[in-house]
C-alpha positions in Angstrom: 0.0 0.0 0.0 2.8 2.4 1.0 4.7 1.8 -2.3 1.7 2.8 -4.4 1.3 6.0 -2.4 4.9 6.8 -1.9 4.6 9.4 -4.8 2.2 11.5 -2.4 4.7 11.7 0.3 6.5 14.7 -0.9 3.1 16.5 -1.2 2.5 15.4 2.4 5.8 16.9 3.5 4.8 20.3 2.0 1.3 20.1 3.6 2.9 19.4 7.0 5.3 22.2 6.6 2.6 24.7 5.5 0.3 23.6 8.6 3.2 23.9 11.0 3.9 27.5 9.9 0.3 28.4 9.4 0.6 31.5 11.5 3.6 32.7 9.7 2.1 32.9 6.1 -1.6 33.4 6.8 -1.4 36.6 8.7 -0.5 40.2 7.8 2.5 41.9 9.5 6.2 41.1 9.2 8.1 38.4 11.1 9.6 40.1 14.1 12.1 39.4 17.0 14.2 41.5 19.0 17.3 39.9 17.3 16.0 40.0 13.7 18.6 40.6 10.9 15.6 41.0 8.6 14.3 44.1 10.6 17.7 45.5 11.5 19.3 45.3 8.0 17.8 43.0 5.3 14.3 44.8 5.1 15.9 47.9 4.1 17.7 46.4 1.1 14.4 45.1 -0.1 12.5 48.3 0.4 15.4 50.0 -1.5 14.7 47.6 -4.5 11.1 48.1 -4.3 11.4 52.0 -4.4 14.0 51.8 -7.2 11.6 49.4 -9.3 8.5 51.7 -8.6 10.6 54.7 -9.9 11.2 52.8 -13.1 14.9 52.3 -12.6 14.8 48.5 -12.1 17.0 46.7 -9.4 19.4 49.2 -7.8 23.2 48.8 -8.5 23.9 51.3 -5.6 22.7 51.5 -2.1 23.0 55.3 -1.0 21.7 54.6 2.5 24.8 52.8 3.8 28.5 53.9 4.2 28.0 57.0 2.1 27.1 54.6 -0.7 27.9 51.0 -1.4 27.1 48.4 -4.0 23.5 47.1 -3.7 23.0 44.5 -6.5 26.6 43.1 -5.6 25.8 42.9 -2.0 25.4 39.1 -1.4 22.6 39.4 1.5 20.5 41.6 -1.0 19.8 38.3 -3.0 18.1 40.2 -5.7 18.7 37.4 -8.3 17.5 34.6 -6.2 14.1 33.5 -7.5 12.2 33.5 -4.2 13.1 37.2 -3.9 11.2 38.0 -6.9 8.1 38.0 -4.7 9.2 41.5 -3.5 8.4 42.9 -7.0 4.7 42.0 -6.8 3.9 41.8 -3.1 4.2 44.2 -0.2 7.3 43.9 1.9 5.6 42.2 4.9 3.6 39.7 2.8 6.7 38.8 0.7 8.9 38.4 3.6 6.8 35.9 5.5 6.0 34.0 2.3 9.7 33.7 1.5 10.5 32.3 4.9 7.7 29.7 4.5 8.7 28.8 0.9 12.2 28.3 2.1 11.1 25.9 4.8 9.1 23.9 2.3 11.9 23.9 -0.1 14.1 22.3 2.7 11.6 19.6 3.2 11.1 18.7 -0.4 14.8 18.7 -1.2 15.6 16.5 1.8 12.8 14.1 1.0 14.2 13.6 -2.6 17.7 13.2 -1.4 16.7 10.8 1.5 14.4 8.6 -0.6 17.4 7.2 -2.5 19.2 5.9 0.6 16.3 4.7 2.9 14.4 1.6 2.3 10.9 2.5 3.8 9.2 5.5 2.2 7.9 6.8 5.7 11.5 6.9 6.8 12.2 9.4 4.0 9.2 11.4 5.1 10.4 11.4 8.7 13.8 12.6 7.5 12.4 15.4 5.4 10.2 16.7 8.1 13.0 16.4 10.8 15.2 18.5 8.4 12.4 21.0 7.5 11.2 21.6 11.0 14.6 21.4 12.8 15.4 23.6 15.6 18.3 24.9 13.6 16.3 26.1 10.7 13.5 27.7 12.9 16.1 29.4 14.9 17.5 31.0 11.8 14.0 32.3 10.9 13.7 33.7 14.4 17.0 35.4 13.9 15.7 36.8 10.5 18.6 35.2 8.6 16.9 35.5 5.3 20.2 35.5 3.6 21.5 32.2 5.4 18.4 30.0 5.1 18.4 29.2 1.4 21.6 27.2 1.3 20.3 25.2 4.2 17.4 24.3 1.9 19.3 23.8 -1.4 22.2 21.7 -0.1 20.4 18.2 -0.1 19.2 19.1 -3.6 22.7 19.9 -4.6 23.9 16.6 -3.3 21.1 14.8 -5.1 21.8 16.4 -8.5 25.5 15.5 -8.0 24.7 12.0 -7.2 22.5 11.5 -10.2 25.1 13.1 -12.4 27.7 10.6 -11.0 25.6 7.6 -11.5 24.2 8.1 -14.8 25.7 11.2 -16.7 23.7 12.6 -19.4 22.5 16.0 -20.9 19.4 16.3 -18.5 21.3 15.5 -15.4 24.2 17.9 -16.5 21.5 20.7 -16.9 19.9 19.7 -13.5 23.2 20.0 -11.7 24.0 23.2 -13.3 20.6 24.7 -12.3 21.1 23.7 -8.7 24.6 25.0 -8.5 23.5 28.3 -10.1 20.8 28.6 -7.4 23.4 27.9 -4.8 25.5 30.6 -6.3 22.9 33.4 -6.3 21.6 32.8 -2.8 22.7 35.1 -0.1 25.3 33.3 2.1 28.5 32.9 0.2 29.9 31.1 3.3 27.2 28.6 3.2 27.7 28.0 -0.6 31.4 27.5 0.1 30.9 24.9 2.8 28.2 23.2 0.6 30.6 22.9 -2.3 33.4 21.6 0.0 30.8 19.0 1.3 29.6 18.2 -2.3 33.3 17.7 -3.3 34.0 15.2 -0.5 30.7 13.5 -1.4 31.8 13.1 -5.0 35.3 11.9 -4.1 33.7 9.1 -2.0 31.4 8.1 -4.9 34.3 8.0 -7.5 35.8 4.7 -6.5 32.4 3.0 -7.3 32.5 4.4 -10.8 33.9 2.1 -13.6 37.2 3.3 -14.9 35.8 3.5 -18.4 33.0 5.9 -17.2 35.2 8.3 -15.2 36.1 10.5 -18.2 32.5 10.9 -19.0 31.5 11.7 -15.4 34.3 14.2 -15.2 33.1 15.9 -18.4 29.6 16.1 -16.9 30.8 17.6 -13.6 32.9 20.1 -15.5 30.2 21.0 -17.9 27.6 21.3 -15.1 30.1 23.7 -13.2 30.9 25.7 -16.2 27.2 26.0 -17.1 26.4 27.1 -13.5 29.0 29.6 -13.6 27.6 31.2 -16.7 24.1 31.0 -15.4 24.9 32.8 -12.1 27.4 35.2 -13.8 25.1 38.2 -13.3 25.4 37.7 -9.5 28.9 36.3 -9.3 30.8 38.9 -11.3 29.6 41.9 -9.4 30.1 40.0 -6.1 33.9 39.1 -7.0 34.3 42.8 -7.9 32.9 44.0 -4.7 34.8 41.4 -2.6 38.0 42.4 -4.3 37.7 45.9 -3.1 36.5 45.1 0.4 38.3 44.7 3.7 37.8 40.9 3.5 40.9 40.7 1.4 42.9 41.1 4.5 42.8 37.9 6.5 42.5 37.9 10.2 42.3 34.7 12.2 40.7 36.6 15.1 38.0 37.8 12.8 37.7 34.4 11.3 37.1 32.8 14.7 34.7 35.6 16.0 34.0 34.2 19.4 34.6 30.4 18.6 32.8 27.8 20.7 34.4 26.2 23.7 34.2 22.5 24.7 31.5 23.7 27.3 29.3 24.7 24.3 28.9 21.0 23.7 26.3 20.8 26.4 23.9 22.3 23.8 23.8 19.0 22.2 21.2 17.9 24.7 19.6 21.3 25.3 20.0 24.6 23.5 20.2 26.6 26.7 18.6 29.5 24.8 16.6 31.0 27.8 13.5 30.9 25.7 15.1 33.0 23.1 16.2 35.7 25.5 19.9 34.8 25.4 21.6 37.0 22.8 22.7 35.0 19.6 21.5 31.8 21.1 21.7 30.3 17.6 25.5 30.8 17.5 27.8 28.2 19.1 24.6 26.1 19.5 25.1 22.2 18.8 21.5 21.4 19.2 20.3 19.0 16.4 17.2 17.7 18.0 17.2 15.7 21.1 14.6 13.2 19.7 17.0 12.4 16.8 19.7 10.9 19.0 18.1 7.6 20.2 17.4 6.9 16.5 21.0 7.8 15.5 22.3 5.4 18.2 20.0 2.6 16.9 21.3 3.2 13.3 24.9 2.9 14.5 24.2 -0.3 16.3 21.9 -2.0 13.6 23.1 -0.4 10.3 26.8 0.4 11.0 27.8 0.1 7.3 25.2 2.8 6.4 25.6 4.8 9.5 29.5 5.1 9.7 29.9 7.7 7.0 27.1 9.8 8.1 28.5 9.8 11.8 31.9 10.7 10.5 30.6 13.6 8.6 28.7 15.0 11.4 31.5 14.6 13.8 34.1 16.3 11.4 31.7 19.3 11.0 31.5 19.7 14.8 35.2 19.2 15.4 36.0 22.0 12.8 34.0 24.5 14.7 36.6 24.5 17.5 40.0 26.4 17.4 42.5 23.7 16.7 45.7 23.1 14.8 43.7 21.5 11.9 41.6 24.7 11.7 44.5 26.9 11.7 46.1 24.9 8.9 42.8 25.1 6.8 42.8 28.8 7.4 46.3 29.1 6.0 46.2 26.6 3.0 42.6 26.1 1.9 41.7 28.8 -0.8 39.0 31.0 0.3 38.6 29.5 3.8 39.9 32.5 5.5 37.4 34.9 4.0 34.6 34.0 6.4 33.8 34.1 10.1 32.2 32.0 12.8 33.1 28.5 12.2 29.9 27.2 13.9 28.2 27.9 10.5 29.4 24.5 9.5 26.6 23.1 11.7 24.2 24.0 9.1 26.1 21.4 6.9 26.3 19.0 9.8 22.5 18.9 10.2 22.3 16.9 7.0 24.1 13.8 8.1 22.8 14.0 11.6 19.2 13.9 10.4 20.0 11.2 7.9 21.6 9.2 10.7 18.5 9.4 12.7 16.4 8.5 9.6 18.4 5.3 9.1 17.3 4.4 12.7 13.8 5.4 11.9 14.0 3.1 8.7 15.2 0.2 11.0 12.2 0.8 13.3 9.6 1.2 10.5 10.7 -2.0 8.6 10.5 -3.9 11.7 7.0 -2.6 12.8 5.6 -3.1 9.2 7.0 -6.8 9.2 5.4 -7.7 12.5 2.2 -5.6 12.5 1.6 -4.4 8.9 1.7 -1.2 7.0 -1.0 0.6 9.2 1.1 0.1 12.2 4.1 1.4 10.4 2.2 4.4 9.4 1.2 5.1 13.1 4.8 4.5 14.2 6.1 7.1 11.6 3.4 9.6 12.6 4.5 9.1 16.2 8.2 9.7 15.4 7.4 12.7 13.3 5.2 14.2 16.0 7.8 13.8 18.6 10.3 15.7 16.5 7.9 18.4 15.5 6.8 18.8 19.2 10.4 19.3 20.3 10.9 22.0 17.7 7.5 23.4 17.9 7.3 23.9 21.7 10.7 25.6 21.6 10.4 27.8 18.6 6.8 28.4 17.5 6.0 30.8 20.3 8.8 32.9 19.2 7.7 33.2 15.5 5.7 36.5 15.9 4.6 39.0 13.5 3.8 42.8 13.9 2.6 45.6 11.7 5.3 47.2 9.5 4.7 50.5 11.4 5.5 48.7 14.7 8.7 46.9 13.5 9.8 50.1 11.6 9.0 53.2 13.8 9.7 56.4 12.0 13.0 58.0 12.9 13.0 61.4 14.7 13.3 64.3 12.2 12.6 62.2 9.3 11.8 65.1 6.9 15.1 66.8 7.7 17.0 63.5 7.3 15.3 61.8 4.2 17.1 61.7 0.9 16.9 64.9 -1.0 19.4 67.3 -2.8 19.0 69.7 0.2 19.3 67.4 3.1 22.6 65.8 2.4 23.8 62.6 4.4 23.4 61.8 8.0 26.1 60.7 10.5 25.0 58.8 13.7 27.0 58.9 16.9 24.9 55.9 18.4 23.4 52.8 16.6 19.9 53.7 18.1 19.6 57.4 17.0 18.9 56.1 13.4 19.3 52.4 13.2 21.6 51.7 10.2 19.5 49.3 8.5 16.3 51.2 8.8 17.9 54.1 6.9 17.5 52.1 3.7 13.8 51.5 4.7 13.1 55.1 5.1 15.4 56.7 2.4 17.8 58.2 4.6 21.5 58.4 3.4 24.0 57.7 6.1 27.8 57.4 6.5 27.3 54.6 9.0 26.4 51.0 8.1 26.5 47.3 8.8 27.4 45.1 6.0 29.1 41.7 5.4 31.3 43.4 2.9 32.6 46.9 3.3 34.8 48.9 0.7 38.4 48.9 1.8 39.0 52.4 0.7 35.9 53.9 2.4 36.9 52.0 5.6 40.3 53.6 5.4 38.8 57.0 4.8 36.5 56.6 7.7 39.4 55.6 9.9 41.3 58.8 9.0 38.2 60.8 9.6 38.0 59.6 13.1 41.7 59.4 14.1 43.5 61.8 11.7 46.1 59.5 10.8 46.9 56.3 8.7 47.0 53.0 10.5 50.3 51.4 10.9 49.0 48.0 10.0 46.4 46.7 7.3 42.7 47.0 8.4 41.1 43.8 9.6 37.8 42.8 7.9 34.9 45.2 9.3 31.3 44.8 9.3 30.4 48.0 11.4 31.2 51.5 10.7 30.4 53.4 14.0 31.4 57.0 14.4 33.1 57.4 17.8 35.2 60.4 17.3 35.7 63.1 14.7 39.3 64.2 14.2 38.8 65.5 10.8 35.4 67.3 10.4 36.5 68.5 6.9 36.4 64.9 5.9 32.9 64.5 7.3 31.9 67.6 5.3 33.4 66.2 2.0 30.9 63.3 2.5 28.1 65.9 2.4 27.1 65.2 6.1 24.6 67.9 6.8 23.1 66.3 9.9 24.5 64.5 12.9 22.3 62.5 15.3 22.9 61.1 18.7 21.2 59.8 21.8 23.1 62.2 24.0 24.3 65.9 24.0 27.6 66.2 22.3 29.7 69.4 22.1 29.6 69.5 18.2 29.5 73.3 18.0 33.3 73.3 18.1 33.4 71.7 14.7 30.6 73.8 13.1 27.6 71.8 13.8 24.8 73.6 15.6 21.9 72.1 17.6 18.9 71.9 15.6 16.4 69.9 17.6 15.7 67.3 20.4 13.1 64.7 20.6 12.4 62.7 23.8 11.0 59.2 24.0 11.4 58.2 20.4 10.8 54.7 19.6 13.7 53.0 17.7 14.7 49.4 17.0 17.7 48.4 19.1 19.4 45.1 18.0 18.8 42.5 20.7 16.5 44.7 22.7 13.8 45.4 20.2 11.8 48.6 20.4 13.1 51.0 23.0 12.5 54.6 23.6 15.4 57.1 23.4 16.0 60.8 23.2 17.5 62.0 19.8 19.5 65.0 19.3 20.0 66.6 15.9 22.8 69.0 14.8 23.1 70.7 11.3 26.2 71.9 9.5 26.7 75.7 9.5 29.4 75.7 6.9 28.8 72.7 4.5 30.9 71.9 1.5 27.9 70.4 -0.3 27.5 67.3 -2.4 30.0 68.7 -4.8 32.7 71.4 -4.3 35.8 72.8 -6.1 39.3 71.9 -5.0 41.6 74.7 -4.1 44.6 72.5 -5.4 45.3 69.0 -6.9 48.0 66.5 -6.1 48.4 63.5 -8.4 49.2 60.3 -6.6 50.4 57.0 -7.9 49.4 54.4 -5.5 46.7 53.6 -2.9 49.3 54.1 -0.1 50.3 57.5 -1.5 46.6 58.2 -1.9 45.9 57.4 1.7 48.9 59.4 3.0 47.7 62.4 0.9 44.2 62.2 2.5 45.7 62.2 6.0 48.1 65.1 5.5 45.8 67.5 3.4 42.6 69.5 3.8 39.7 68.0 2.0 39.7 70.9 -0.5 43.3 70.2 -1.3 42.4 67.2 -3.4 44.5 64.3 -4.6 43.8 62.3 -7.7 44.7 58.6 -8.2 45.7 57.9 -11.8 45.8 61.5 -13.0 46.6 61.9 -16.6 44.2 64.6 -17.8 45.4 66.6 -20.7 43.6 69.6 -19.3 45.6 69.4 -16.2 47.9 72.3 -17.3 44.9 74.5 -17.7 43.6 74.1 -14.1 43.5 77.5 -12.5 41.3 76.7 -9.3 39.3 79.7 -10.0 36.2 78.3 -8.1 32.6 78.7 -8.7 29.4 77.0 -7.5 27.9 73.5 -7.8 24.5 72.5 -6.8 22.9 69.1 -6.7 19.5 69.0 -8.5 18.9 65.2 -8.3 19.8 62.8 -5.5 18.4 59.4 -6.6 19.6 55.8 -6.0 21.8 55.1 -9.1 21.6 58.7 -10.7 22.6 62.0 -9.7 22.7 65.4 -11.3 24.5 68.8 -10.7 24.2 72.4 -12.0 27.8 73.7 -12.1 28.9 77.2 -12.7 32.7 77.3 -13.2 34.7 80.6 -13.2 37.6 79.0 -14.9 39.2 75.5 -15.3 38.5 73.7 -12.0 38.6 70.3 -10.4 35.2 69.5 -8.9 35.1 66.9 -6.1 31.9 64.8 -5.8 30.9 63.4 -2.3 30.2 60.0 -3.9 32.3 56.8 -2.9 34.4 55.7 -5.8 33.6 52.6 -7.5 34.5 51.2 -10.9 30.9 51.5 -12.2 30.4 55.3 -12.0 30.1 57.1 -15.2 29.7 60.8 -15.8 28.4 63.1 -18.6 29.1 66.8 -18.8 26.6 68.5 -20.9 25.8 65.2 -22.5 29.4 64.3 -23.3 31.3 61.6 -21.4 33.6 62.9 -18.8 36.5 61.3 -17.1 36.3 60.5 -13.4 39.2 60.0 -11.0 39.4 58.5 -7.7 39.7 61.5 -5.5 40.9 62.0 -1.8 41.3 58.2 -1.7 37.5 57.2 -1.5 35.6 60.0 -3.5 35.2 61.0 -7.0 36.4 64.0 -9.0 36.5 65.4 -12.5 37.7 68.5 -14.6 35.2 71.2 -15.3 35.9 73.9 -17.9 34.6 77.5 -17.6 31.0 78.3 -17.8 27.7 76.8 -16.8 27.3 72.9 -17.1 25.0 70.1 -16.2 26.8 67.1 -14.8 25.1 63.8 -14.7 26.4 60.8 -12.7 25.2 57.3 -13.0 26.2 53.9 -11.5 26.6 51.3 -14.1 28.0 47.8 -13.9 30.1 46.6 -16.9 30.7 43.2 -15.1 26.9 42.8 -14.7 26.4 43.3 -18.5 29.1 40.8 -19.0 27.4 38.4 -16.7 24.1 38.9 -18.5 25.7 38.0 -21.6 27.1 34.9 -20.3 23.8 34.0 -18.6 21.9 34.4 -22.0 24.5 32.2 -23.7 24.2 29.6 -21.1 20.3 29.5 -21.3 20.6 29.2 -25.1 23.1 26.4 -24.8 20.9 24.7 -22.3 17.8 24.9 -24.4 19.8 23.5 -27.4 21.2 20.7 -25.3 17.8 19.8 -23.8 16.1 19.8 -27.2 19.0 17.6 -28.6 18.4 15.1 -25.7 14.6 15.0 -26.1 14.9 14.6 -29.8 17.3 11.7 -29.2 14.9 10.1 -26.8 11.9 10.5 -29.1 13.9 9.1 -32.1 15.0 6.1 -30.0 
């Protein structure tokens, strides 16, 4: 009876997941917690995309709300290319967010069911495995943490292993295309670290399978894997190429073992194997350094080791290796030094997401033993009841711990309006905002409300901006390379001229600060302002506002120009000269001899997301400094003609302006994105041709 109905079990998996998360997808409001990355950061990126699309500009390439401007489409956690994210183009922010979380959970169940069914004998054991993976404490805690960027790879990894296994067993065109499609999905989801670990796991999985492949077939298998990987790289090129460009210019290029460990677990954290010790969700970052896989799985895992050791040993080894690599050890230090790319990430316990797969499969092998024995002795109905009991116990464990925490609130509650919103919101007149406290204007919410800030929190931060920001605060160049950074907090202001060069018209803080001495005058005070404070939720704080009395503006004329030949020379020039005494990296303008620095006026007429416009009145040949963070994609047109841009004052832009009145237009482009789109189209055409060839061959046979 079960074998005839086995085809319905994937649908049952989806139904169980949908019922379990009924409250998440059936109500209005956005998923909310006091420690939600979605609320703190990620929703702002989605709101930015929605505003850009509504304005007819398509998906944004640039995010002006963070770090005085930073790549948007290239930001891995934006996930603009991941298919589930397309819901934001047709649904409101809250509705799309909750549905995407739900669909990810269902995807986890479906992919694990398909993968497990091939290695478990009883169909209901595969159902148990799928539900245990889908409703695991680990996945639900990531939802509570608002880790939308981290969840897709958890859901896709079983599907990746399945596609790889099928390609190894019987390589053909359709399986090559299936492998390429799954690899491409893994590449465009938001957690590069998760993809990296999944690919390492997949490589080990393939290596263990290789000895079983006949020698005569290995060349064909290798060709299939290479073709699938190449096709996947082309399909995902619109995401990968901008990401690689961003990463190459970020602070992550400087490896730091301390940053990599980032509060590595201790042996005492292994107690969470039996209990997550999360204080009901009140313990900060309870999902980090947490080894809880689900206590109801362990007896089944032990049974699998006792009764099915041949099947269980590799699963047990895989789980134990992932756990061991979470801890600081000589092996981990060796991998940090020699394994390419391993040093780019942080928090080794994110390997536990990969460990969840073998642990759940190990328990499912134990369930397989139980269900086969029950069916043999008492029949299929009793086996179904036993499966229901096992699934119920597992779901009860996760549900009692996590469901009460998955709450939703209206958008207006999750995102309270910042104080002085109209004075801070993006416009040609308002300029940028600097925050001296994280709760005066929460960094991630700036994107939600359209406020341009010089602060930010991002997984990737531009190295030249981080260096500029450091000189702004300290007045000097660091003696050592900067470590990877994710926060840009403004604690001191040693160089107010560099703050003005970023067009910071407003400074906000939760306390009174003597800013009059640097030319910022008090402009308002609001008491009892509701703001979102990471790990505390909505709190009420005072917010002070200061406005600049002598702004440089969004564009200003330099009083002199110094050519520099290297980044080190550029940074040294920044630290030793006033903002108006500009330096230009790569200077080779033929008009350089004409520069007379006679001055003039420059006024911004458009402050958009990817596009900006200025009216310029130049009294002579001048060098105009733009308060935009340098990035390779910027293009300028002066009176409709292309104008050469230079990296100026280490982190900004500049260009030559001849005498007279002019209109300068600045636009963010992405040549690497265009190249990626061309590769993607070529890959789609090649895939369609290959699939048509395969289907034609089958019909002819």
